[in-house]
N, C-alpha and C positions, 0 to 999 in steps of 0.2 A: 897517549893515543887512544888507549882502551877507555880513560875516563871521559875523552871527547865524543867517543863512539857510544857510550853509555848515555851520556847526557842528551845526546841526539835522539836515541831510541826513547828516553824518558819524555822528551819534549813531544815527539812524534805520537807516541801513546796518549799524552795528554791532549794534543790536537784532535786526535781520532776521538778521544772521550767526549771532547767538547762539542765537536761536530755532531756525534750521535746525540747528545744531550740536546743539542739545538734543534736537530730534525726531530726528535720526539716531541719536543715542546712545541714546535711548529705543526706537527700532525696533531697533537691534543688542541691547540688553538684553532685550527681548522675545523675540526670536529664540533668544538664549542661553538663556533661561529655558525656551523651548518645547522647545529640543535637549536641554537637562538633564533636564527632565520626561519626554521621550519617552525619554532613555537609562535612566532610572529604571524606566519601564515596561518598557522591555525587558528590563532585570535581573530585575524581579519576574516578567515572564512566563516567562524562562528557568527561575528557581527554582521557579515554578508548576507548570511542565510535568514537571520533574523529580520534583518531589513527588508530583503526580497519580499518575504513572507508577509510583513505588514503592507508592501505596497500592493501585492495581490488581493489582501484582505478588502483593501480600499477599493480596489479595481472592481472587484466582484460585488461589493456592497452597493456599489453607485452604477453598475454596469447595467445594461439592457439585455435580459435573458432572451435568447433566441433557441431554435430546434435543438442544437447539439454546441452551441458556444455562447459566450457572454462578450457583448459588444461594448468596446471602451466608449463611453460618452463623455470622459473627463477631457478638458483642454490640456492636460499635460500628456505628452508623449513617452512618457518612460516605459511602457509596456506595449505591445503592438495592438493593432485595432481591433483584434478579437482573441479570446482566449477559448480553446475547444475543452470541453468537459466530457469527452468519450474515451478518456485514458491515454490519448496519443502524447508522445513525448513532444514538448516545443522547447526550443532553444531561443531563450530570450537576448543573450548577448554572449561573448567569448567566456563570461564567469558563470552565466546561469541557465539551467535546465529546469523546466517545471512540467508536471503532470496532474492534471485536475480531473478527477473522476467523479460524476455525478453519482450520488448513491442509488439513483433508479436504475443504475446498471448493475446492481448488485442485489443479493438476497438479503433482506433484513431478518436478522435472527430473533427479533420479537415477533414478526408479523407473517411471514411467509410459509408457505405449505412446504413441509419437509419432503413431498414427493418431487419438488423441483431440485431439491438437493440431491436427491437420489439419481434423478435422471442425468444431472451434471456430472457426478462422478462415474456414471456408466459411460457417459460421452466420451469422459476423458481417460478411460481404459482402466479403471480400478475394477477388480474382479467382483462378480455379483455377490459372492459369499462374503467378502470383506464390507461390500457395501451395506448388506443386511445387516452386519454387526454394528456396523456405524450408525444406521438410522435407528435401530432398536435401541441402542445405548443413548442416543440424543434423546429418545421419547422418555427413556428412564431419568434422564438427566432433567428433563422438564416436568415430568407428572408428579403428583403429590404423593403416590403411594410409595411402599417399601417392596413392591412386589416386581421382580425383574421380568422383563419379556423375553422369549425364548433365547434369543442370542444377544440380548442386552446386559445391563449389570446395574445393580443397585449397591447398598452400602456394603454388602458382604464382600462384594468383589473388590472394590477399592482398600478395605481394611485387610483383607488376605494378602493383598500387595504391599502392604505396611505404608500405605499412602496416607498423608495427613489430610486427606478431605474425603468428602462424600458427594454424592449429587446434589444440586441446587435444590431440586424439587419445585422448580419454579421456572418460568419462562424469562424471568428478569435477568437473563444473562448480562455481565457487565461489560464484557470485551470479546472481540472474536479470537483473542490469544486464549479464552477459556474454553475453546472447544478442544484445545491441545490437552486438557486434562482427561477427556473422556475417552472410554475404552473405544480402541478401532483408531482413534486419533492421536495418541500419546506418543511420544519420542519423535515430535516433529517429522513424520512420515508423510509419503506422497500426498496422500488424501487431504492430509491437514492442510498441506501447502496451497491445494486447490481450493479448499473451503476457505481459507484465509484470504487467499485473492479475491474471491468472488462473494464475501459476505460483508456485512457491515452491521453495526448495531446502531439505529439512528431513530430519534423520536417523530420525525416528520418524513414520510416515505411513500413512494409509489413506484412501480415500475416505469421507465421510460423507454419506448421503442425506438427513440430516435439517438439513444447511446448505449443501448445493451449490445453486446458483439454476437457473433454468429452462434456461440455455444450457449449464451444465455438465450437468445431467441429460440433456439432448438429445445432447451430444456424447460422452458416455461409454456410454450405454444404447442409443443408436440409436432415440430416440423422437421424435416431432414436437415442435415448438416449441410448438404449442397444447396438446399433452397435457402437456407439462412445466409449462407455466404452470397448467393446472388441478390438477397435483399439487402445485405450490407453494401455490396458493391453499388446498387443502385441508389441508396441512400447517400452514399458519398458523391454521386454525381447530381443528385437533385436535391441534397441537403436535408430531406426528411422522409419520412414514411407516416401513412395514415393507417388505421386499423383495418380497412378493408383490404390494404395491400398484404396483409398477414392471414386475415381470416381465411381467405379463399383457398389457403393451403394448410389450413388446421384439420386435425381429425374430425369427423361428425361427431365423436362422443366427446369432444371438448366443448366447455362453455363459450360463449362468444364474449367479446370484451366488456369488461365491467369498467365504465368511465370513472369510477372512485379508485380504480386499481391500477389502470394503465393509462398512461397520458403522454402527450407528445412532446411536452416541454421537460427541461430538467427539474429536478426538485430543487428546493432550498439548501439543501445539505451536501457540502462537497468534501470528499477526500483530497487534499492537496499535498503534494510532495515535491520538495524545493531542494535542488543540488546545487551549492554553490562553491565554485573552485577559485582558490586564490594561490598563486605560486605553485607550491609542491604540496598544498593540503587541501583537503575537499571536506565540506561540512553539508549534512542531511538534515533535514526537517520534515516531519510528517504529520498533518493534523487534521481533524475531521472537525468541519466547522459548519453551523447552522445559521444560514444567512436570511432566516424567514424574516427577521427583524421584528422589534419590539417597541413599544414607546420610548423605552429608555436607553435602548441599545441597537445598533444595525447587525450584530453578529454575536453568536456564542460559541466559543471553541468547546467542542464537547471531548475531544481526545486529542492529545499530542505526545508525540516520541521523537 
């Protein structure tokens, strides 16, 4: 009887061990299947975002540019009848979201007046003392001498911090991200993220009053935030603004519109952000593309990440 009881116990233990091992392998298999599916989703998402970006390139390069959008003139209806270029998010389908921003909505770091950047940071709530440090440090980054401005920084500051770089001493800044190297903007602080959002490095640029947001209108033209918001609402209703709509609110000490700097139509250079979701995965692509067009190419990709 004892032998039979022992045998039953041994059998039960073996069964329990077998069931436990089976459960373990089933669990591992499920995780492997889930990982494989997620990997496939990621691959599909990466392919999808590249495909959608190519479609948008074709759409914009062949489309008709209006005040704040590009009209689809293609016989193919893959994308909607218009793509807005004022930075609003557009849902293309269940998988795709895009955001196209005309560079005329931003400050070109190669050309714009630094006083505009100063006004923007103050409007966004950055303390004036910090803004002064940032502006003078940017000037030192641009100018050719090695003498720092009172609140700025030249070679000595960066070497003292044991950093492996010094000011460029040129306006030929290579990327918006280069701002993050400058005194007052280092360590991804709030001011850097504001300038990153509102800045661009572009070879072909002018301000576009029909895609600039309220903060940009106030920073550039010296009008109040309240007036800028009213103008933006009016633009959404009527689809456009003209210089005289803004000039009547500008301070008397501000210059009137320069037609070579302020235009009503989008520039030929756009920031394009594409988000493509497939299953459990999501892929994002951001590019700066020049659609001015040359004899041999319809567009040039200036920057991509």
